[in-house]
ROFI-834361 format. One line per field, with one value per atom (N, C-alpha, C, O, CB): x, y, z; residue number from 1. Coordinates in nm, 2 decimals, padded with zeros to 4 digits. Glycine has a CB too. Example, Ala and Ser with C-alpha at 12.3 -4.5 7.8 and 13.67 -1.06 7.14 Angstrom:
// ROFI-834361
px <- c(01.32 / 01.23 / 01.32 / 01.42 / 01.13 / 01.28 / 01.37 / 01.29 / 01.34 / 01.41)
py <- c(-00.57 / -00.45 / -00.33 / -00.33 / -00.45 / -00.22 / -00.11 / 00.00 / 00.11 / -00.06)
pz <- c(00.78 / 00.78 / 00.78 / 00.85 / 00.90 / 00.71 / 00.71 / 00.79 / 00.80 / 00.57)
resi <- c(1 / 1 / 1 / 1 / 1 / 2 / 2 / 2 / 2 / 2)
// end
This chain:
// ROFI-834361
px <- c(-00.27 / -00.25 / -00.24 / -00.28 / -00.13 / -00.18 / -00.16 / -00.29 / -00.31 / -00.08 / -00.39 / -00.52 / -00.59 / -00.65 / -00.62 / -00.57 / -00.63 / -00.55 / -00.61 / -00.62 / -00.42 / -00.35 / -00.39 / -00.41 / -00.19 / -00.40 / -00.44 / -00.58 / -00.61 / -00.44 / -00.67 / -00.81 / -00.82 / -00.89 / -00.89 / -00.73 / -00.73 / -00.67 / -00.73 / -00.64 / -00.57 / -00.51 / -00.61 / -00.63 / -00.38 / -00.68 / -00.78 / -00.89 / -00.93 / -00.83 / -00.94 / -01.05 / -01.01 / -01.08 / -01.10 / -00.89 / -00.84 / -00.82 / -00.86 / -00.70 / -00.77 / -00.76 / -00.89 / -00.92 / -00.68 / -00.99 / -01.12 / -01.19 / -01.26 / -01.21 / -01.17 / -01.23 / -01.17 / -01.24 / -01.21 / -01.04 / -00.97 / -01.02 / -01.06 / -00.82 / -01.03 / -01.07 / -01.22 / -01.26 / -01.05 / -01.30 / -01.44 / -01.46 / -01.54 / -01.52 / -01.39 / -01.40 / -01.36 / -01.42 / -01.32 / -01.25 / -01.20 / -01.30 / -01.32 / -01.06 / -01.35 / -01.45 / -01.57 / -01.62 / -01.49 / -01.62 / -01.74 / -01.72 / -01.80 / -01.79 / -01.60 / -01.57 / -01.56 / -01.60 / -01.45 / -01.50 / -01.48 / -01.62 / -01.64 / -01.39 / -01.70 / -01.83 / -01.93 / -02.00 / -01.90 / -01.93 / -02.03 / -01.99 / -02.07 / -02.05 / -01.86 / -01.81 / -01.82 / -01.85 / -01.66 / -01.79 / -01.80 / -01.67 / -01.58 / -01.83 / -01.66 / -01.54 / -01.41 / -01.31 / -01.56 / -01.43 / -01.31 / -01.26 / -01.14 / -01.35 / -01.36 / -01.32 / -01.25 / -01.15 / -01.44 / -01.31 / -01.25 / -01.11 / -01.02 / -01.34 / -01.09 / -00.95 / -00.85 / -00.74 / -00.96 / -00.90 / -00.81 / -00.77 / -00.66 / -00.87 / -00.87 / -00.85 / -00.76 / -00.67 / -00.98 / -00.78 / -00.69 / -00.55 / -00.46 / -00.74 / -00.53 / -00.39 / -00.32 / -00.20 / -00.39 / -00.40 / -00.35 / -00.34 / -00.24 / -00.43 / -00.44 / -00.45 / -00.41 / -00.36 / -00.58 / -00.43 / -00.39 / -00.25 / -00.22 / -00.43 / -00.15 / -00.01 / 00.01 / 00.10 / 00.08 / -00.05 / -00.04 / -00.09 / -00.03 / -00.10 / -00.21 / -00.27 / -00.19 / -00.17 / -00.41 / -00.14 / -00.05 / 00.08 / 00.12 / -00.02 / 00.14 / 00.26 / 00.23 / 00.32 / 00.31 / 00.12 / 00.09 / 00.07 / 00.12 / -00.04 / 00.00 / -00.02 / 00.12 / 00.14 / -00.12 / 00.20 / 00.33 / 00.42 / 00.49 / 00.40 / 00.41 / 00.49 / 00.44 / 00.52 / 00.48 / 00.31 / 00.26 / 00.30 / 00.34 / 00.10 / 00.29 / 00.33 / 00.49 / 00.53 / 00.29 / 00.56 / 00.71 / 00.74 / 00.83 / 00.78 / 00.66 / 00.69 / 00.65 / 00.71 / 00.60 / 00.56 / 00.52 / 00.58 / 00.52 / 00.36 / 00.69 / 00.75 / 00.79 / 00.86 / 00.88 / 00.75 / 00.78 / 00.93 / 01.01 / 00.70 / 00.97 / 01.11 / 01.13 / 01.04 / 01.15 / 01.24 / 01.28 / 01.17 / 01.15 / 01.41 / 01.11 / 01.01 / 00.87 / 00.77 / 01.01 / 00.86 / 00.73 / 00.64 / 00.52 / 00.65 / 00.71 / 00.64 / 00.67 / 00.78 / 00.68 / 00.58 / 00.59 / 00.65 / 00.59 / 00.45 / 00.78 / 00.84 / 00.77 / 00.78 / 00.98 / 00.70 / 00.63 / 00.51 / 00.47 / 00.58 / 00.44 / 00.32 / 00.35 / 00.26 / 00.23 / 00.47 / 00.51 / 00.48 / 00.53 / 00.66 / 00.40 / 00.36 / 00.45 / 00.46 / 00.22 / 00.52 / 00.61 / 00.74 / 00.75 / 00.55 / 00.85 / 00.98 / 00.99 / 01.05 / 01.08 / 00.93 / 00.95 / 00.82 / 00.81 / 00.98 / 00.73 / 00.62 / 00.64 / 00.72 / 00.49 / 00.57 / 00.58 / 00.48 / 00.37 / 00.55 / 00.53 / 00.45 / 00.35 / 00.38 / 00.54 / 00.23 / 00.14 / 00.18 / 00.26 / 00.00 / 00.14 / 00.17 / 00.05 / -00.01 / 00.29 / 00.00 / 00.04 / -00.01 / -00.10 / -00.01 / 00.06 / 00.02 / -00.11 / -00.14 / 00.14 / -00.17 / -00.30 / -00.29 / -00.38 / -00.36 / -00.18 / -00.16 / -00.17 / -00.24 / -00.03 / -00.09 / -00.09 / -00.22 / -00.27 / 00.03 / -00.27 / -00.40 / -00.51 / -00.59 / -00.43 / -00.52 / -00.62 / -00.61 / -00.70 / -00.62 / -00.48 / -00.46 / -00.49 / -00.55 / -00.31 / -00.45 / -00.48 / -00.63 / -00.68 / -00.42 / -00.70 / -00.85 / -00.92 / -01.01 / -00.90 / -00.88 / -00.95 / -00.92 / -01.01 / -00.91 / -00.80 / -00.76 / -00.77 / -00.80 / -00.62 / -00.74 / -00.73 / -00.85 / -00.89 / -00.60 / -00.89 / -01.00 / -01.14 / -01.22 / -01.01 / -01.15 / -01.28 / -01.27 / -01.36 / -01.31 / -01.16 / -01.14 / -01.25 / -01.30 / -01.00 / -01.29 / -01.39 / -01.52 / -01.59 / -01.41 / -01.56 / -01.68 / -01.68 / -01.78 / -01.71 / -01.57 / -01.55 / -01.56 / -01.62 / -01.42 / -01.49 / -01.49 / -01.62 / -01.66 / -01.38 / -01.70 / -01.83 / -01.92 / -02.01 / -01.89 / -01.90 / -01.99 / -01.97 / -02.07 / -01.95 / -01.86 / -01.83 / -01.85 / -01.83 / -01.69 / -01.90 / -01.92 / -02.06 / -02.09 / -01.90)
py <- c(02.98 / 03.03 / 02.93 / 02.94 / 03.13 / 02.81 / 02.70 / 02.65 / 02.62 / 02.59 / 02.64 / 02.60 / 02.69 / 02.64 / 02.58 / 02.82 / 02.91 / 02.90 / 02.92 / 03.05 / 02.88 / 02.87 / 02.74 / 02.74 / 02.87 / 02.63 / 02.50 / 02.52 / 02.47 / 02.39 / 02.58 / 02.60 / 02.68 / 02.64 / 02.67 / 02.78 / 02.86 / 02.77 / 02.78 / 02.98 / 02.70 / 02.61 / 02.50 / 02.48 / 02.54 / 02.44 / 02.34 / 02.40 / 02.34 / 02.28 / 02.52 / 02.58 / 02.62 / 02.60 / 02.71 / 02.67 / 02.70 / 02.58 / 02.58 / 02.77 / 02.47 / 02.35 / 02.29 / 02.25 / 02.24 / 02.29 / 02.24 / 02.33 / 02.27 / 02.24 / 02.46 / 02.55 / 02.52 / 02.52 / 02.69 / 02.51 / 02.48 / 02.35 / 02.35 / 02.47 / 02.25 / 02.12 / 02.12 / 02.07 / 02.01 / 02.19 / 02.20 / 02.28 / 02.24 / 02.27 / 02.39 / 02.48 / 02.40 / 02.41 / 02.61 / 02.33 / 02.25 / 02.15 / 02.13 / 02.19 / 02.07 / 01.97 / 02.03 / 01.98 / 01.89 / 02.14 / 02.20 / 02.25 / 02.24 / 02.32 / 02.32 / 02.37 / 02.26 / 02.27 / 02.45 / 02.15 / 02.03 / 01.97 / 01.94 / 01.93 / 01.96 / 01.89 / 01.99 / 01.95 / 01.85 / 02.11 / 02.21 / 02.26 / 02.30 / 02.32 / 02.27 / 02.33 / 02.23 / 02.11 / 02.37 / 02.27 / 02.19 / 02.11 / 02.12 / 02.27 / 02.04 / 01.97 / 02.05 / 02.01 / 01.89 / 02.17 / 02.26 / 02.31 / 02.31 / 02.38 / 02.34 / 02.38 / 02.27 / 02.29 / 02.43 / 02.15 / 02.03 / 02.01 / 01.98 / 01.91 / 02.02 / 01.99 / 02.10 / 02.07 / 01.99 / 02.23 / 02.33 / 02.31 / 02.33 / 02.47 / 02.28 / 02.26 / 02.14 / 02.14 / 02.24 / 02.03 / 01.91 / 01.95 / 01.91 / 01.80 / 02.02 / 02.06 / 02.15 / 02.14 / 02.13 / 02.24 / 02.34 / 02.28 / 02.31 / 02.46 / 02.21 / 02.18 / 02.03 / 02.01 / 02.20 / 01.94 / 01.80 / 01.78 / 01.71 / 01.71 / 01.84 / 01.83 / 01.88 / 01.82 / 01.90 / 01.98 / 02.04 / 01.94 / 01.92 / 02.17 / 01.88 / 01.79 / 01.66 / 01.61 / 01.75 / 01.61 / 01.50 / 01.52 / 01.44 / 01.45 / 01.64 / 01.68 / 01.68 / 01.64 / 01.81 / 01.74 / 01.74 / 01.60 / 01.58 / 01.83 / 01.52 / 01.38 / 01.31 / 01.23 / 01.30 / 01.33 / 01.26 / 01.31 / 01.23 / 01.29 / 01.44 / 01.49 / 01.43 / 01.40 / 01.64 / 01.42 / 01.35 / 01.21 / 01.16 / 01.36 / 01.13 / 00.99 / 00.98 / 00.88 / 00.93 / 01.07 / 01.07 / 01.09 / 01.02 / 01.18 / 01.17 / 01.19 / 01.07 / 01.05 / 01.31 / 00.99 / 00.87 / 00.74 / 00.63 / 00.86 / 00.75 / 00.64 / 00.53 / 00.56 / 00.68 / 00.41 / 00.30 / 00.27 / 00.28 / 00.18 / 00.22 / 00.18 / 00.04 / -00.02 / 00.19 / -00.02 / -00.16 / -00.26 / -00.36 / -00.20 / -00.24 / -00.33 / -00.30 / -00.37 / -00.33 / -00.20 / -00.16 / -00.08 / -00.06 / -00.29 / -00.02 / 00.07 / 00.21 / 00.25 / 00.03 / 00.30 / 00.44 / 00.51 / 00.52 / 00.51 / 00.56 / 00.63 / 00.76 / 00.81 / 00.66 / 00.83 / 00.95 / 00.93 / 01.01 / 01.02 / 00.81 / 00.79 / 00.73 / 00.71 / 00.69 / 00.70 / 00.64 / 00.75 / 00.86 / 00.60 / 00.72 / 00.82 / 00.83 / 00.94 / 00.80 / 00.72 / 00.72 / 00.66 / 00.58 / 00.65 / 00.69 / 00.64 / 00.49 / 00.44 / 00.69 / 00.42 / 00.27 / 00.19 / 00.07 / 00.23 / 00.26 / 00.19 / 00.16 / 00.23 / 00.27 / 00.06 / 00.03 / 00.12 / 00.14 / -00.12 / 00.16 / 00.24 / 00.15 / 00.03 / 00.32 / 00.21 / 00.12 / 00.08 / 00.15 / 00.20 / -00.03 / -00.08 / -00.15 / -00.24 / -00.19 / -00.10 / 00.02 / 00.15 / 00.14 / 00.03 / 00.26 / 00.38 / 00.43 / 00.40 / 00.48 / 00.52 / 00.57 / 00.65 / 00.65 / 00.66 / 00.72 / 00.80 / 00.71 / 00.74 / 00.89 / 00.61 / 00.51 / 00.44 / 00.42 / 00.41 / 00.39 / 00.32 / 00.41 / 00.36 / 00.27 / 00.53 / 00.62 / 00.65 / 00.64 / 00.75 / 00.68 / 00.71 / 00.58 / 00.60 / 00.75 / 00.47 / 00.34 / 00.32 / 00.29 / 00.23 / 00.33 / 00.31 / 00.41 / 00.38 / 00.32 / 00.54 / 00.65 / 00.64 / 00.67 / 00.78 / 00.61 / 00.62 / 00.49 / 00.48 / 00.67 / 00.38 / 00.25 / 00.16 / 00.09 / 00.18 / 00.15 / 00.06 / 00.11 / 00.03 / 00.04 / 00.24 / 00.29 / 00.31 / 00.36 / 00.42 / 00.26 / 00.28 / 00.22 / 00.28 / 00.23 / 00.10 / 00.03 / 00.10 / 00.12 / -00.11 / 00.15 / 00.23 / 00.36 / 00.39 / 00.25 / 00.43 / 00.55 / 00.54 / 00.62 / 00.62 / 00.44 / 00.42 / 00.38 / 00.42 / 00.32 / 00.30 / 00.27 / 00.39 / 00.40 / 00.16 / 00.48 / 00.60 / 00.69 / 00.75 / 00.68 / 00.69 / 00.78 / 00.72 / 00.78 / 00.84 / 00.60 / 00.53 / 00.56 / 00.51 / 00.38)
pz <- c(01.91 / 01.78 / 01.67 / 01.56 / 01.78 / 01.71 / 01.61 / 01.56 / 01.44 / 01.67 / 01.65 / 01.61 / 01.50 / 01.41 / 01.72 / 01.52 / 01.42 / 01.29 / 01.19 / 01.48 / 01.30 / 01.17 / 01.10 / 00.98 / 01.20 / 01.18 / 01.12 / 01.06 / 00.95 / 01.22 / 01.14 / 01.10 / 00.96 / 00.88 / 01.20 / 00.95 / 00.83 / 00.71 / 00.60 / 00.85 / 00.74 / 00.63 / 00.59 / 00.47 / 00.68 / 00.69 / 00.66 / 00.58 / 00.48 / 00.79 / 00.62 / 00.54 / 00.40 / 00.31 / 00.62 / 00.39 / 00.25 / 00.16 / 00.05 / 00.27 / 00.22 / 00.14 / 00.10 / -00.01 / 00.21 / 00.20 / 00.17 / 00.06 / -00.03 / 00.30 / 00.07 / -00.03 / -00.17 / -00.27 / 00.01 / -00.17 / -00.30 / -00.36 / -00.48 / -00.28 / -00.28 / -00.34 / -00.38 / -00.48 / -00.24 / -00.30 / -00.33 / -00.46 / -00.55 / -00.21 / -00.47 / -00.59 / -00.71 / -00.82 / -00.57 / -00.70 / -00.81 / -00.86 / -00.98 / -00.77 / -00.76 / -00.79 / -00.86 / -00.96 / -00.67 / -00.80 / -00.86 / -01.00 / -01.09 / -00.77 / -01.02 / -01.16 / -01.26 / -01.37 / -01.15 / -01.22 / -01.31 / -01.35 / -01.47 / -01.25 / -01.25 / -01.27 / -01.35 / -01.44 / -01.14 / -01.30 / -01.36 / -01.50 / -01.58 / -01.26 / -01.52 / -01.64 / -01.76 / -01.74 / -01.63 / -01.88 / -01.99 / -02.01 / -01.93 / -02.12 / -02.12 / -02.15 / -02.16 / -02.12 / -02.28 / -02.22 / -02.24 / -02.10 / -02.07 / -02.32 / -02.01 / -01.88 / -01.80 / -01.73 / -01.80 / -01.81 / -01.74 / -01.79 / -01.71 / -01.76 / -01.92 / -01.98 / -01.93 / -01.90 / -02.13 / -01.93 / -01.88 / -01.74 / -01.70 / -01.90 / -01.65 / -01.51 / -01.49 / -01.41 / -01.44 / -01.57 / -01.56 / -01.59 / -01.51 / -01.65 / -01.69 / -01.73 / -01.62 / -01.59 / -01.86 / -01.57 / -01.47 / -01.33 / -01.26 / -01.47 / -01.29 / -01.15 / -01.12 / -01.01 / -01.10 / -01.21 / -01.18 / -01.14 / -01.05 / -01.30 / -01.21 / -01.17 / -01.03 / -00.96 / -01.27 / -00.99 / -00.85 / -00.75 / -00.64 / -00.84 / -00.78 / -00.68 / -00.67 / -00.56 / -00.73 / -00.79 / -00.79 / -00.71 / -00.63 / -00.93 / -00.73 / -00.66 / -00.50 / -00.43 / -00.71 / -00.47 / -00.32 / -00.26 / -00.15 / -00.30 / -00.33 / -00.29 / -00.28 / -00.19 / -00.38 / -00.38 / -00.38 / -00.27 / -00.21 / -00.52 / -00.24 / -00.12 / 00.01 / 00.09 / -00.12 / 00.02 / 00.14 / 00.15 / 00.26 / 00.14 / 00.04 / 00.05 / 00.07 / 00.13 / -00.08 / 00.01 / 00.03 / 00.18 / 00.23 / -00.05 / 00.25 / 00.39 / 00.47 / 00.58 / 00.44 / 00.42 / 00.49 / 00.43 / 00.44 / 00.49 / 00.36 / 00.30 / 00.40 / 00.50 / 00.22 / 00.38 / 00.48 / 00.49 / 00.39 / 00.45 / 00.61 / 00.63 / 00.58 / 00.51 / 00.78 / 00.61 / 00.56 / 00.61 / 00.54 / 00.61 / 00.72 / 00.77 / 00.73 / 00.77 / 00.93 / 00.64 / 00.59 / 00.68 / 00.66 / 00.55 / 00.78 / 00.87 / 00.85 / 00.81 / 01.02 / 00.88 / 00.86 / 00.98 / 01.08 / 00.82 / 00.96 / 01.08 / 01.11 / 01.22 / 01.04 / 01.02 / 01.04 / 01.13 / 01.22 / 00.91 / 01.12 / 01.20 / 01.33 / 01.41 / 01.12 / 01.36 / 01.50 / 01.60 / 01.58 / 01.50 / 01.70 / 01.79 / 01.91 / 01.98 / 01.84 / 01.94 / 02.06 / 02.02 / 01.92 / 02.18 / 02.09 / 02.06 / 02.05 / 01.96 / 02.16 / 02.14 / 02.15 / 02.10 / 02.12 / 02.28 / 02.03 / 01.98 / 01.83 / 01.76 / 01.99 / 01.78 / 01.64 / 01.56 / 01.60 / 01.62 / 01.45 / 01.36 / 01.29 / 01.27 / 01.25 / 01.25 / 01.18 / 01.04 / 00.98 / 01.16 / 01.00 / 00.86 / 00.80 / 00.86 / 00.87 / 00.69 / 00.63 / 00.70 / 00.78 / 00.48 / 00.68 / 00.75 / 00.69 / 00.58 / 00.75 / 00.77 / 00.72 / 00.59 / 00.51 / 00.83 / 00.57 / 00.45 / 00.33 / 00.23 / 00.46 / 00.33 / 00.22 / 00.21 / 00.09 / 00.23 / 00.32 / 00.31 / 00.26 / 00.17 / 00.46 / 00.30 / 00.25 / 00.10 / 00.03 / 00.33 / 00.06 / -00.08 / -00.17 / -00.27 / -00.10 / -00.12 / -00.19 / -00.20 / -00.31 / -00.13 / -00.09 / -00.09 / -00.18 / -00.26 / 00.05 / -00.17 / -00.24 / -00.39 / -00.48 / -00.19 / -00.43 / -00.57 / -00.64 / -00.76 / -00.58 / -00.58 / -00.65 / -00.62 / -00.71 / -00.61 / -00.50 / -00.47 / -00.52 / -00.54 / -00.31 / -00.54 / -00.60 / -00.75 / -00.81 / -00.53 / -00.81 / -00.95 / -01.03 / -01.13 / -00.99 / -01.00 / -01.08 / -01.07 / -01.17 / -01.03 / -00.96 / -00.94 / -01.02 / -01.09 / -00.79 / -01.01 / -01.08 / -01.23 / -01.30 / -01.04 / -01.29 / -01.43 / -01.49 / -01.60 / -01.47 / -01.41 / -01.46 / -01.46 / -01.54 / -01.37 / -01.37 / -01.36 / -01.48 / -01.52 / -01.23 / -01.55 / -01.66 / -01.79 / -01.90 / -01.65 / -01.80 / -01.93 / -01.98 / -02.09 / -01.92)
resi <- c(1 / 1 / 1 / 1 / 1 / 2 / 2 / 2 / 2 / 2 / 3 / 3 / 3 / 3 / 3 / 4 / 4 / 4 / 4 / 4 / 5 / 5 / 5 / 5 / 5 / 6 / 6 / 6 / 6 / 6 / 7 / 7 / 7 / 7 / 7 / 8 / 8 / 8 / 8 / 8 / 9 / 9 / 9 / 9 / 9 / 10 / 10 / 10 / 10 / 10 / 11 / 11 / 11 / 11 / 11 / 12 / 12 / 12 / 12 / 12 / 13 / 13 / 13 / 13 / 13 / 14 / 14 / 14 / 14 / 14 / 15 / 15 / 15 / 15 / 15 / 16 / 16 / 16 / 16 / 16 / 17 / 17 / 17 / 17 / 17 / 18 / 18 / 18 / 18 / 18 / 19 / 19 / 19 / 19 / 19 / 20 / 20 / 20 / 20 / 20 / 21 / 21 / 21 / 21 / 21 / 22 / 22 / 22 / 22 / 22 / 23 / 23 / 23 / 23 / 23 / 24 / 24 / 24 / 24 / 24 / 25 / 25 / 25 / 25 / 25 / 26 / 26 / 26 / 26 / 26 / 27 / 27 / 27 / 27 / 27 / 28 / 28 / 28 / 28 / 28 / 29 / 29 / 29 / 29 / 29 / 30 / 30 / 30 / 30 / 30 / 31 / 31 / 31 / 31 / 31 / 32 / 32 / 32 / 32 / 32 / 33 / 33 / 33 / 33 / 33 / 34 / 34 / 34 / 34 / 34 / 35 / 35 / 35 / 35 / 35 / 36 / 36 / 36 / 36 / 36 / 37 / 37 / 37 / 37 / 37 / 38 / 38 / 38 / 38 / 38 / 39 / 39 / 39 / 39 / 39 / 40 / 40 / 40 / 40 / 40 / 41 / 41 / 41 / 41 / 41 / 42 / 42 / 42 / 42 / 42 / 43 / 43 / 43 / 43 / 43 / 44 / 44 / 44 / 44 / 44 / 45 / 45 / 45 / 45 / 45 / 46 / 46 / 46 / 46 / 46 / 47 / 47 / 47 / 47 / 47 / 48 / 48 / 48 / 48 / 48 / 49 / 49 / 49 / 49 / 49 / 50 / 50 / 50 / 50 / 50 / 51 / 51 / 51 / 51 / 51 / 52 / 52 / 52 / 52 / 52 / 53 / 53 / 53 / 53 / 53 / 54 / 54 / 54 / 54 / 54 / 55 / 55 / 55 / 55 / 55 / 56 / 56 / 56 / 56 / 56 / 57 / 57 / 57 / 57 / 57 / 58 / 58 / 58 / 58 / 58 / 59 / 59 / 59 / 59 / 59 / 60 / 60 / 60 / 60 / 60 / 61 / 61 / 61 / 61 / 61 / 62 / 62 / 62 / 62 / 62 / 63 / 63 / 63 / 63 / 63 / 64 / 64 / 64 / 64 / 64 / 65 / 65 / 65 / 65 / 65 / 66 / 66 / 66 / 66 / 66 / 67 / 67 / 67 / 67 / 67 / 68 / 68 / 68 / 68 / 68 / 69 / 69 / 69 / 69 / 69 / 70 / 70 / 70 / 70 / 70 / 71 / 71 / 71 / 71 / 71 / 72 / 72 / 72 / 72 / 72 / 73 / 73 / 73 / 73 / 73 / 74 / 74 / 74 / 74 / 74 / 75 / 75 / 75 / 75 / 75 / 76 / 76 / 76 / 76 / 76 / 77 / 77 / 77 / 77 / 77 / 78 / 78 / 78 / 78 / 78 / 79 / 79 / 79 / 79 / 79 / 80 / 80 / 80 / 80 / 80 / 81 / 81 / 81 / 81 / 81 / 82 / 82 / 82 / 82 / 82 / 83 / 83 / 83 / 83 / 83 / 84 / 84 / 84 / 84 / 84 / 85 / 85 / 85 / 85 / 85 / 86 / 86 / 86 / 86 / 86 / 87 / 87 / 87 / 87 / 87 / 88 / 88 / 88 / 88 / 88 / 89 / 89 / 89 / 89 / 89 / 90 / 90 / 90 / 90 / 90 / 91 / 91 / 91 / 91 / 91 / 92 / 92 / 92 / 92 / 92 / 93 / 93 / 93 / 93 / 93 / 94 / 94 / 94 / 94 / 94 / 95 / 95 / 95 / 95 / 95 / 96 / 96 / 96 / 96 / 96 / 97 / 97 / 97 / 97 / 97 / 98 / 98 / 98 / 98 / 98 / 99 / 99 / 99 / 99 / 99)
// end
């Protein structure tokens, strides 16, 4: 049953993100501004909650990503690494695209 619940959650999230992206790109400036005001705070809050859950310890390691009791957690963890790569490392490419 957990797989079906996860599958439903995953499909719902993918649909939400896809719909949001499509509406922002296909809509006009007014639509994009309305969506940004309404949805951007929710997306930022979701990402912040995820990063808060993966906050590194004193050694810079993620206790959430540790898979076994006596193993070392990855540093940086995949949640922070992915967020950094997607949001900050592609920043130059994204800003050139909209000029």
